[in-house]
Residue frames as qw, qx, qy, qz and C-alpha x, y, z in Angstrom:
[[0.878, 0.275, 0.390, 0.046, 111.48, 108.46, 105.83],
 [0.190, -0.631, 0.467, 0.589, 114.60, 108.69, 103.66],
 [0.538, 0.244, 0.751, 0.297, 113.24, 106.61, 100.76],
 [0.291, 0.543, -0.190, -0.764, 112.93, 108.52, 97.36],
 [0.812, 0.374, 0.431, -0.121, 111.07, 106.95, 94.47],
 [0.407, -0.155, 0.626, 0.647, 112.90, 106.02, 91.30],
 [0.333, 0.266, -0.301, -0.853, 111.67, 107.33, 87.92],
 [0.374, -0.070, -0.864, -0.329, 110.22, 103.89, 87.27],
 [0.081, -0.382, -0.790, 0.472, 108.31, 103.98, 90.59],
 [0.209, 0.442, 0.169, -0.856, 106.80, 107.27, 89.59],
 [0.344, 0.218, -0.614, -0.676, 106.04, 106.16, 86.01],
 [0.244, -0.180, -0.952, -0.044, 104.45, 102.87, 87.23],
 [0.020, 0.454, 0.619, -0.640, 102.21, 104.81, 89.70],
 [0.286, 0.421, -0.109, -0.854, 101.14, 107.33, 87.09],
 [0.325, 0.089, -0.789, -0.514, 100.33, 104.49, 84.62],
 [0.120, -0.287, -0.923, 0.226, 98.36, 102.53, 87.28],
 [0.137, 0.511, 0.420, -0.738, 96.26, 105.65, 88.22],
 [0.258, 0.369, -0.382, -0.807, 95.74, 106.48, 84.56],
 [0.265, -0.030, -0.901, -0.342, 94.23, 103.09, 83.99],
 [0.045, -0.395, -0.824, 0.405, 91.53, 103.65, 86.59],
 [0.051, -0.711, -0.471, -0.520, 88.21, 105.38, 86.06],
 [0.094, -0.485, 0.247, -0.834, 87.42, 108.48, 88.03],
 [0.694, -0.387, 0.253, -0.552, 86.53, 107.30, 91.49],
 [0.878, 0.137, -0.459, -0.024, 88.27, 104.01, 90.82],
 [0.646, -0.669, 0.340, -0.139, 89.92, 102.11, 93.59],
 [0.554, 0.496, -0.653, 0.145, 93.24, 100.28, 93.94],
 [0.853, -0.497, 0.085, -0.134, 93.43, 97.45, 96.42],
 [0.233, 0.688, -0.661, 0.187, 96.97, 96.90, 97.69],
 [0.909, -0.202, -0.349, -0.107, 97.18, 93.22, 98.88],
 [0.579, 0.284, -0.530, 0.551, 100.60, 93.61, 100.51],
 [0.066, 0.055, -0.539, 0.838, 99.13, 95.78, 103.28],
 [0.047, -0.534, -0.842, 0.066, 95.48, 95.28, 102.87],
 [0.002, -0.502, -0.188, 0.844, 94.78, 98.83, 101.99],
 [0.373, 0.623, 0.625, 0.285, 92.44, 100.48, 99.47],
 [0.135, -0.350, 0.099, 0.922, 93.06, 103.78, 97.63],
 [0.393, 0.710, 0.583, 0.042, 90.42, 105.66, 95.68],
 [0.356, -0.152, 0.271, 0.882, 91.38, 108.22, 92.97],
 [0.261, 0.838, 0.415, -0.241, 89.44, 111.35, 91.90],
 [0.589, 0.181, 0.335, 0.713, 91.20, 112.47, 88.73],
 [0.129, 0.800, 0.342, 0.476, 89.16, 115.61, 88.25],
 [0.337, -0.919, 0.046, -0.199, 90.29, 117.03, 91.57],
 [0.547, 0.480, -0.596, 0.339, 93.56, 115.16, 91.79],
 [0.545, -0.508, 0.426, -0.514, 92.51, 113.71, 95.12],
 [0.573, 0.124, -0.809, 0.039, 93.83, 110.39, 96.34],
 [0.599, -0.513, 0.236, -0.568, 91.87, 109.01, 99.43],
 [0.205, 0.192, -0.938, 0.205, 93.32, 106.17, 101.55],
 [0.667, -0.320, -0.248, -0.626, 89.94, 104.39, 102.25],
 [0.935, -0.341, -0.072, -0.068, 91.31, 101.42, 104.21],
 [0.790, 0.063, -0.174, 0.585, 94.62, 101.44, 106.00],
 [0.239, -0.959, -0.044, 0.143, 96.79, 104.25, 107.38],
 [0.407, 0.833, -0.315, 0.201, 100.05, 106.05, 106.93],
 [0.566, -0.651, 0.498, -0.089, 101.82, 104.05, 109.57],
 [0.882, 0.130, 0.418, 0.174, 102.42, 101.47, 106.92],
 [0.360, -0.457, 0.470, 0.664, 105.60, 101.98, 104.86],
 [0.304, 0.363, 0.743, 0.474, 103.83, 101.04, 101.50],
 [0.042, 0.857, 0.511, 0.060, 101.14, 103.60, 102.08],
 [0.251, -0.816, 0.074, 0.516, 103.68, 106.30, 103.03],
 [0.357, -0.203, 0.597, 0.690, 105.56, 105.62, 99.77],
 [0.216, 0.589, 0.707, 0.327, 102.31, 105.71, 97.72],
 [0.108, -0.923, -0.314, 0.195, 101.33, 109.01, 99.41],
 [0.354, -0.617, 0.275, 0.647, 104.80, 110.52, 98.82],
 [0.324, 0.101, 0.679, 0.651, 104.71, 109.65, 95.07],
 [0.098, 0.725, 0.650, 0.207, 101.12, 110.93, 94.75],
 [0.219, -0.916, -0.200, 0.271, 101.80, 114.21, 96.66],
 [0.325, -0.732, 0.291, 0.522, 105.32, 115.14, 95.91],
 [0.328, -0.202, 0.711, 0.589, 105.85, 113.73, 92.48],
 [0.103, 0.418, 0.779, 0.455, 102.43, 113.75, 90.80],
 [0.103, -0.148, 0.025, -0.983, 100.88, 116.80, 92.56],
 [0.495, -0.456, -0.649, -0.356, 97.84, 115.06, 94.08],
 [0.400, -0.490, 0.415, -0.655, 96.20, 115.83, 97.44],
 [0.502, -0.045, -0.861, 0.062, 96.29, 112.84, 99.67],
 [0.530, -0.403, 0.224, -0.712, 93.60, 112.36, 102.38],
 [0.152, 0.038, -0.970, 0.186, 92.77, 109.57, 104.79],
 [0.562, -0.414, -0.372, -0.611, 89.14, 108.54, 105.31]]
């Protein structure tokens, strides 16, 4: 994947995650996926969906490479 997030992509994702409670989930209607975020351990879990989807790959890239979170798939 050659895509790189813009500063606004990173800021938007950081703001969204910051608005969720620990263990809170984000449903992404575009690809019918669900992400859960554990702020205390900086762990993002893809609960529904997979990384074959471009949107999920972009979310994972921002979380891992730009925000320093561990990304796992349930």
